[in-house]
C-alpha positions as CSV (number, residue, x, y, z in Angstrom):
1,M,-24.8,18.2,21.8
2,T,-24.0,14.8,23.1
3,I,-21.0,13.1,24.8
4,C,-20.1,9.7,23.4
5,D,-17.3,8.5,25.8
6,E,-16.9,9.0,29.5
7,K,-15.2,6.3,31.5
8,V,-13.3,6.1,34.8
9,A,-9.6,6.6,34.3
10,N,-6.4,7.0,36.3
11,K,-4.7,9.9,34.6
12,A,-4.4,13.3,36.2
13,I,-5.8,15.0,33.1
14,S,-8.9,14.3,31.0
15,L,-9.5,15.0,27.3
16,V,-12.3,16.8,25.5
17,L,-12.3,15.9,21.8
18,V,-13.9,18.1,19.2
19,H,-14.7,16.9,15.7
20,G,-14.5,18.9,12.5
21,A,-17.0,19.9,9.9
22,F,-19.2,17.2,8.4
23,H,-18.0,14.7,11.1
24,T,-19.3,13.4,14.4
25,A,-17.7,12.2,17.6
26,A,-17.1,8.9,15.8
27,Y,-14.1,10.5,14.1
28,Y,-12.2,9.9,17.3
29,D,-13.4,6.3,18.0
30,R,-10.1,4.6,17.3
31,L,-8.1,7.2,19.2
32,V,-10.4,7.1,22.2
33,E,-10.2,3.3,22.4
34,R,-6.4,3.5,22.3
35,L,-6.2,6.3,24.9
36,E,-8.7,4.7,27.3
37,T,-6.6,1.5,27.5
38,Q,-3.8,3.7,28.8
39,G,-6.0,5.3,31.5
40,W,-7.1,8.6,29.8
41,E,-10.7,9.8,30.4
42,C,-12.2,11.0,27.1
43,Y,-15.2,13.2,26.5
44,S,-15.9,12.9,22.8
45,V,-18.3,15.6,21.7
46,N,-21.1,15.7,19.1
47,L,-21.5,19.4,18.4
48,R,-25.1,20.5,18.1
49,G,-26.9,19.2,15.0
50,H,-24.4,16.3,14.7
51,G,-24.7,12.7,15.7
52,P,-27.5,10.2,15.4
53,K,-30.3,12.7,15.6
54,Q,-29.3,15.3,13.0
55,P,-31.9,17.9,12.0
56,H,-32.9,18.7,8.5
57,W,-30.0,20.0,6.5
58,L,-31.6,23.5,6.1
59,S,-32.0,23.8,9.9
60,M,-28.3,23.0,10.2
61,N,-27.5,26.4,8.5
62,L,-28.9,28.2,11.5
63,F,-26.2,27.0,13.9
64,S,-23.4,29.5,14.5
65,L,-19.7,29.0,15.3
66,T,-20.5,30.6,18.7
67,S,-23.1,27.9,19.4
68,Y,-20.4,25.2,18.7
69,V,-18.0,27.0,21.1
70,S,-20.7,27.1,23.8
71,D,-21.1,23.3,23.4
72,V,-17.4,22.7,23.9
73,E,-17.2,25.2,26.8
74,A,-20.0,23.3,28.6
75,I,-18.2,20.0,28.2
76,I,-14.9,21.4,29.4
77,R,-16.6,22.7,32.5
78,R,-18.2,19.4,33.1
79,A,-14.9,17.5,32.7
80,T,-13.3,20.0,35.1
81,A,-15.9,19.5,37.7
82,T,-16.0,15.7,37.3
83,H,-12.2,15.2,37.2
84,G,-11.1,17.9,39.6
85,S,-8.8,19.7,37.1
86,P,-9.1,21.3,33.6
87,P,-8.9,18.9,30.6
88,V,-6.8,19.0,27.5
89,V,-9.0,20.0,24.6
90,M,-8.4,18.6,21.1
91,G,-9.8,19.7,17.8
92,H,-9.7,18.6,14.2
93,S,-10.0,21.0,11.3
94,M,-12.9,23.4,12.1
95,G,-13.0,21.7,15.5
96,G,-9.5,23.1,16.1
97,K,-10.8,26.7,15.7
98,V,-13.7,25.9,18.0
99,A,-11.3,24.4,20.6
100,M,-9.1,27.6,20.4
101,M,-12.1,29.8,21.0
102,A,-13.4,27.7,23.8
103,A,-10.0,27.8,25.5
104,H,-10.4,31.6,25.9
105,R,-13.7,31.1,27.8
106,V,-12.6,28.5,30.2
107,S,-9.4,27.1,31.6
108,V,-7.7,24.1,29.9
109,A,-4.6,22.2,30.7
110,G,-3.5,22.2,27.1
111,I,-4.7,22.1,23.5
112,V,-4.0,19.7,20.6
113,L,-4.8,20.8,17.1
114,L,-5.1,18.2,14.3
115,A,-4.9,19.7,10.7
116,S,-6.6,22.7,12.3
117,M,-8.0,25.8,10.8
118,P,-5.6,28.6,11.8
119,P,-6.5,31.2,14.5
120,G,-6.7,33.8,11.7
121,F,-8.4,33.6,8.3
122,C,-9.0,30.4,6.4
123,I,-10.5,31.7,3.2
124,I,-8.1,30.6,0.5
125,P,-8.4,26.9,1.1
126,N,-12.2,27.1,0.7
127,I,-11.9,29.1,-2.5
128,R,-9.4,26.6,-3.9
129,L,-11.7,23.7,-3.2
130,G,-14.6,25.5,-4.8
131,L,-12.7,26.4,-7.9
132,R,-11.5,22.8,-8.4
133,H,-15.1,21.5,-8.3
134,P,-17.2,24.2,-10.0
135,L,-20.2,22.0,-10.7
136,L,-20.4,20.8,-7.0
137,T,-19.9,24.4,-5.9
138,F,-22.8,25.6,-8.1
139,K,-25.0,22.9,-6.7
140,T,-24.0,23.8,-3.2
141,V,-24.9,27.5,-3.8
142,V,-28.2,26.6,-5.3
143,T,-29.3,24.1,-2.7
144,M,-27.6,25.8,0.3
145,R,-26.5,22.3,1.3
146,L,-22.8,22.4,2.2
147,K,-22.3,18.7,2.1
148,T,-22.8,18.8,-1.6
149,L,-19.3,20.2,-2.0
150,I,-17.7,16.9,-0.9
151,S,-20.5,14.5,-2.0
152,T,-18.4,12.5,-4.5
153,P,-15.4,10.2,-3.7
154,N,-13.1,12.3,-5.8
155,A,-14.0,15.6,-4.2
156,L,-13.7,14.1,-0.7
157,Q,-10.4,12.5,-1.5
158,E,-9.0,15.8,-2.7
159,M,-10.0,17.6,0.5
160,M,-9.5,15.0,3.2
161,F,-7.1,12.3,1.9
162,T,-3.8,11.7,0.1
163,P,-3.8,10.8,-3.6
164,T,-2.9,7.2,-2.7
165,T,-5.5,6.6,0.0
166,P,-7.4,3.4,-0.9
167,T,-10.8,4.0,-2.3
168,S,-12.4,1.8,0.4
169,I,-11.2,4.3,3.1
170,V,-12.5,7.3,1.2
171,E,-15.9,5.6,0.6
172,H,-16.2,4.6,4.2
173,S,-15.6,8.1,5.3
174,L,-18.0,9.5,2.7
175,A,-20.8,7.2,4.1
176,G,-20.3,8.6,7.6
177,L,-20.3,12.3,6.7
178,Q,-23.2,14.6,7.8
179,D,-24.5,17.9,6.8
180,E,-22.8,21.0,8.1
181,S,-23.8,24.6,8.9
182,I,-22.9,27.0,6.2
183,R,-23.0,29.8,8.8
184,A,-20.6,28.1,11.2
185,I,-18.0,27.1,8.6
186,S,-18.2,30.6,7.1
187,E,-17.7,32.2,10.5
188,A,-14.8,29.8,11.3
189,S,-13.1,30.9,8.0
190,I,-13.4,34.7,8.6
191,I,-13.5,35.3,12.4
192,P,-10.0,35.4,13.9
193,T,-9.2,34.4,17.4
194,T,-6.2,34.9,19.6
195,P,-4.3,31.6,20.1
196,P,-4.5,30.4,23.7
197,T,-1.3,30.5,25.8
198,C,-1.6,27.0,27.3
199,P,0.7,24.2,26.4
200,A,0.0,23.1,22.8
201,L,0.7,20.4,20.2
202,V,0.0,21.1,16.5
203,I,-0.1,18.1,14.1
204,G,-0.4,18.5,10.4
205,G,-0.6,16.1,7.5
206,R,2.3,16.2,5.1
207,D,-0.1,15.6,2.2
208,D,-2.8,17.9,3.4
209,R,-4.3,19.6,0.4
210,Y,-6.8,21.7,2.4
211,V,-4.8,23.2,5.2
212,P,-1.3,23.5,3.7
213,G,1.9,22.9,5.7
214,S,2.8,26.6,5.6
215,M,-0.5,27.4,7.4
216,T,0.1,24.7,10.0
217,R,3.6,26.0,10.7
218,R,2.4,29.6,11.2
219,T,-0.3,28.3,13.6
220,A,2.3,26.4,15.6
221,A,4.7,29.4,15.6
222,R,2.0,31.8,16.8
223,M,1.2,29.5,19.7
224,G,4.7,28.5,20.6
225,A,3.5,24.9,20.1
226,S,5.2,21.7,19.6
227,L,4.9,20.8,15.8
228,M,4.8,17.5,14.0
229,F,3.8,16.4,10.5
230,V,2.7,12.8,9.8
231,G,2.2,11.0,6.5
232,T,-1.5,11.7,6.0
233,G,-3.8,14.1,4.3
234,H,-6.3,16.4,6.0
235,G,-8.2,13.5,7.5
236,L,-5.4,12.5,9.8
237,L,-7.2,10.0,12.1
238,S,-9.3,8.8,9.2
239,E,-6.2,7.7,7.3
240,E,-4.2,4.5,7.0
241,R,-1.4,6.0,9.0
242,W,-3.6,7.4,11.8
243,E,-1.5,5.7,14.4
244,D,1.4,8.0,13.6
245,A,-0.7,10.9,14.9
246,A,-1.9,8.8,17.8
247,E,1.7,8.1,18.9
248,A,2.6,11.8,18.8
249,I,-0.5,12.7,20.9
250,E,0.3,10.0,23.4
251,A,3.9,11.1,23.8
252,W,2.9,14.8,24.3
253,L,0.2,13.9,26.8
254,G,2.6,11.7,28.7
255,K,5.0,14.7,29.2
256,L,2.1,17.0,30.2
257,D,0.7,14.5,32.6
258,G,4.0,13.7,34.1
């Protein structure tokens, strides 16, 4: 576990940012740069096994969802101690599930979910992805290397991006992906959690082909959260229109901080 951004800021609330499966803290780079110019202090987390010193892909499969939650819990406690008040925790995709679970262990000022896995089960999206790419699914099962499932531009675009996303963006994202724990992603799909009761913002992509809009709406309804859809796929902050999500986050944070 590493922290990639931590700067002095002037806002009353800090932010802990949790990436999703296959990603690193770099997923948030553009958002962090934007928020820091407005005075927000950001703690961008590399979950264990992610980042510049990734272990062998077989070792990745030993990491559990609970270990990821413990990583985020530790950073939330650090941000609270440093800043003098609980932070807002933000999570993308699997990182949203991790953020929700961490919010049950330690106090947070609020939670932002980006194209998040729901608090309940998330099995059907994984089955659909596997059925659409049977050869990649077979290779994934044989090798026990989860990254194989999205190892081609076509497979990644179908999971993370809109059909019209430029190939250059898809290929840039593909080059930055890392291996992921089969154990952790499986547990995130089948272990339910109770949504936290803190203030919440849920943002979904209108063209998300992994976490459908109906699932995102149910998540927001269960949490009593503010809900917004932007013109992206599952990748949200990796997309051309990532600033639509950034503007929604800024507006919501401004109300919470005010």
